[in-house]
C-alpha positions as CSV (number, residue, x, y, z in Angstrom):
1,X,-15.0,93.0,-32.3
2,X,-16.7,90.1,-34.0
3,X,-15.1,86.7,-33.1
4,X,-13.6,85.0,-36.3
5,X,-15.4,81.8,-37.1
6,X,-13.3,78.8,-36.6
7,X,-11.8,77.2,-39.6
8,X,-12.7,80.4,-42.0
9,X,-9.0,80.6,-43.3
10,X,-9.1,77.1,-44.4
11,X,-12.7,77.5,-45.8
12,X,-11.5,80.4,-48.1
13,X,-8.4,78.5,-49.4
14,X,-10.7,75.6,-50.1
15,X,-12.9,77.9,-52.1
16,X,-10.0,79.2,-54.1
17,X,-7.9,76.0,-54.7
18,X,-11.0,73.6,-55.7
19,X,-12.3,75.6,-58.7
20,X,-8.9,76.7,-59.8
21,X,-7.5,73.2,-59.6
22,X,-10.7,71.9,-61.5
23,X,-10.0,74.4,-64.3
24,X,-6.0,73.5,-64.7
25,X,-7.0,69.8,-64.6
26,X,-9.7,70.1,-67.3
27,X,-7.8,72.5,-69.3
28,X,-4.5,70.9,-69.1
29,X,-5.3,67.3,-69.4
30,X,-8.3,67.9,-71.8
31,X,-6.1,69.9,-74.2
32,X,-3.5,67.1,-74.2
33,X,-5.9,64.5,-74.6
34,X,-7.7,66.2,-77.5
35,X,-4.7,67.4,-79.5
36,X,-2.1,64.6,-79.0
37,X,-1.8,60.7,-79.1
38,X,1.0,58.3,-78.8
39,X,2.3,55.9,-81.4
40,X,4.9,53.2,-81.3
41,X,7.0,52.5,-84.6
42,X,6.3,49.1,-85.6
43,X,8.5,48.6,-88.8
44,X,11.9,49.8,-90.3
45,X,9.8,51.7,-93.0
46,X,10.9,55.1,-91.4
47,X,14.5,54.0,-90.7
48,X,17.0,55.9,-90.0
49,X,14.6,58.8,-88.9
50,X,12.5,56.6,-86.3
51,X,13.4,53.0,-85.5
52,X,11.2,50.0,-84.5
53,X,10.0,50.4,-80.9
54,X,10.6,54.1,-80.6
55,X,7.4,56.0,-78.7
56,X,6.4,59.0,-80.6
57,X,4.1,62.0,-80.1
58,X,1.5,62.6,-82.8
59,X,0.0,65.8,-83.0
60,X,-3.6,65.5,-84.3
61,X,-4.0,67.6,-87.5
62,X,-6.7,68.7,-89.8
63,X,-6.5,67.4,-93.6
64,X,-6.0,71.0,-94.8
65,X,-3.0,71.5,-92.4
66,X,-0.8,68.7,-93.7
67,X,2.5,70.0,-95.4
68,X,5.1,68.2,-97.6
69,X,7.8,66.8,-95.3
70,X,5.5,66.0,-92.5
71,X,5.7,62.3,-91.3
72,X,2.2,61.4,-90.5
73,X,0.2,58.6,-88.9
74,X,-2.5,57.7,-91.4
75,X,-5.2,54.9,-91.7
76,X,-5.4,53.4,-95.2
77,X,-8.5,51.2,-95.1
78,X,-7.4,48.7,-98.3
79,X,-3.6,48.7,-97.1
80,X,-1.5,47.2,-94.3
81,X,-4.2,44.9,-92.7
82,X,-6.2,48.2,-91.6
83,X,-3.3,49.2,-89.2
84,X,-2.3,52.8,-89.0
85,X,1.2,53.5,-90.5
86,X,4.0,56.3,-90.6
87,X,5.1,57.7,-93.7
88,X,6.4,61.1,-95.2
89,X,4.4,63.3,-97.1
90,X,6.1,63.9,-100.5
91,X,3.1,65.4,-102.2
92,X,-0.1,67.0,-101.7
93,X,-3.4,67.2,-104.0
94,X,-2.6,68.8,-107.1
95,X,1.3,68.1,-107.0
96,X,3.1,66.6,-109.9
97,X,5.7,64.0,-108.1
98,X,8.4,62.4,-110.6
99,X,11.0,60.1,-109.8
100,X,13.8,59.9,-110.6
101,X,15.5,63.0,-112.3
102,X,19.1,63.0,-111.8
103,X,18.7,60.7,-108.8
104,X,16.3,63.0,-107.2
105,X,12.4,63.2,-106.7
106,X,10.9,66.3,-108.0
107,X,7.7,67.9,-107.0
108,X,6.0,70.5,-109.4
109,X,9.4,70.4,-111.5
110,X,11.6,71.3,-108.3
111,X,14.2,68.6,-106.7
112,X,13.3,67.5,-103.3
113,X,16.5,67.6,-101.0
114,X,15.9,64.4,-99.0
115,X,18.7,64.1,-96.4
116,X,16.6,61.6,-94.3
117,X,16.4,58.9,-96.7
118,X,18.4,55.7,-95.7
119,X,21.7,55.6,-97.6
120,X,20.6,58.1,-99.9
121,X,18.5,55.7,-101.9
122,X,15.6,57.7,-102.9
123,X,13.9,54.9,-104.9
124,X,15.4,51.7,-104.0
125,X,13.4,48.6,-104.9
126,X,10.9,50.3,-107.1
127,X,10.3,51.5,-110.7
128,X,10.3,55.1,-111.7
129,X,7.0,57.1,-111.7
130,X,5.4,60.2,-112.8
131,X,1.9,61.1,-111.3
132,X,-0.1,63.8,-110.2
133,X,-1.7,63.7,-106.7
134,X,-5.7,63.7,-106.6
135,X,-7.1,66.6,-104.7
136,X,-7.7,65.7,-101.0
137,X,-5.1,63.2,-101.2
138,X,-1.3,62.5,-100.3
139,X,1.6,60.7,-102.0
140,X,3.7,59.1,-99.2
141,X,6.9,57.4,-98.9
142,X,8.9,55.7,-96.2
143,X,12.6,57.1,-95.2
144,X,14.0,53.6,-96.0
145,X,12.9,53.4,-99.6
146,X,14.3,50.0,-99.7
147,X,12.1,48.4,-96.9
148,X,8.8,50.5,-97.3
149,X,5.5,49.4,-98.9
150,X,4.4,53.0,-99.6
151,X,2.4,54.9,-102.5
152,X,5.1,53.7,-105.1
153,X,3.7,50.1,-104.9
154,X,-0.2,51.3,-105.4
155,X,0.2,53.6,-108.4
156,X,-2.8,51.8,-109.9
157,X,-5.0,53.2,-107.1
158,X,-5.4,56.9,-107.7
159,X,-1.6,57.3,-108.3
160,X,-0.7,55.4,-105.3
161,X,-2.3,58.4,-103.1
162,X,-4.2,57.9,-99.9
163,X,-6.8,60.1,-98.4
164,X,-5.9,63.1,-96.4
165,X,-8.9,62.4,-94.2
166,X,-7.4,59.2,-92.9
167,X,-4.5,61.1,-91.2
168,X,-4.4,60.9,-87.3
169,X,-1.7,63.5,-87.2
170,X,1.8,64.4,-87.8
171,X,5.1,63.4,-85.6
172,X,5.7,66.1,-83.2
173,X,9.2,66.1,-82.3
174,X,9.2,69.0,-79.8
175,X,7.2,67.9,-76.8
176,X,7.4,71.1,-74.7
177,X,3.6,72.3,-75.2
178,X,2.2,68.7,-74.4
179,X,4.3,68.3,-71.5
180,X,3.7,71.6,-70.0
181,X,0.0,71.3,-70.5
182,X,-0.1,67.9,-69.1
183,X,2.2,69.3,-66.0
184,X,-0.5,71.9,-65.4
185,X,-3.3,69.3,-65.6
186,X,-1.5,67.4,-62.9
187,X,-0.7,70.5,-60.8
188,X,-4.7,70.9,-61.0
189,X,-5.3,67.5,-59.6
190,X,-3.0,68.1,-56.8
191,X,-4.5,71.7,-56.0
192,X,-8.1,70.2,-56.3
193,X,-7.4,67.4,-53.7
194,X,-5.4,69.9,-51.2
195,X,-8.5,72.3,-51.4
196,X,-10.9,69.2,-50.8
197,X,-8.8,68.5,-47.8
198,X,-8.7,72.0,-46.7
199,X,-12.6,72.1,-46.8
200,X,-12.9,69.0,-45.0
201,X,-10.5,70.6,-42.2
202,X,-12.5,73.6,-42.1
203,X,-15.6,71.8,-41.7
204,X,-14.2,69.5,-38.9
205,X,-12.7,72.8,-37.1
206,X,-16.3,74.4,-37.5
207,X,-17.8,71.6,-35.8
208,X,-15.3,71.2,-32.9
209,X,-15.9,74.9,-32.1
210,X,-19.6,74.8,-31.6
211,X,-20.8,75.0,-27.9
212,X,-22.4,71.8,-26.7
213,X,-26.2,71.9,-26.8
214,X,-27.8,71.3,-23.4
215,X,-31.1,69.3,-23.5
216,X,-34.1,71.1,-22.2
217,X,-37.0,69.4,-20.5
218,X,-40.2,69.9,-22.5
219,X,-42.2,70.2,-19.1
220,X,-41.9,72.8,-16.5
221,X,-40.1,71.9,-13.2
222,X,-42.5,70.9,-10.6
């Protein structure tokens, strides 16, 4: 019966764990890195929904996937000193937004239910407006209407709208998917490290199991 090579079990385990671990690491961490980013709330404009200092998870989103009601992190080059801001999408390209009919905003003639608005003040501190959102742009408001420098105050700039292409992504309140994918990535790192350790162990075991080599004189004995 052929003798089993020393360290062969460790070697097989290493060959399985290292590539599997690398796959999980690249897939899990890569997916999370590509599809999500973090943001910190810097003002009271989205109070009471999100408060200053709160850490949020932002799901990167294509412009065409943005929906009314989404809270988005957006870059507006000519506003807010170039810093990204959090605001809520009230209207998308083509929408007719009017404030205020019976104390409520209407979009395309339909009243918008806004339970998230601070103290129910849907237009605190601003004049009434009647705008149509240009294609490829968004009409954005803060939830704290009395303390939000939003689309209402830039109506002379394409109806106060901002480019949808400037959106980083929308706030993701359910963190299950990124947490799971990040955990898989971390598990992959551990598996790859363990596999590497087993591979080193197999190499060392193989070296120790080799019989010593006796030196042979190149010249025949006299």
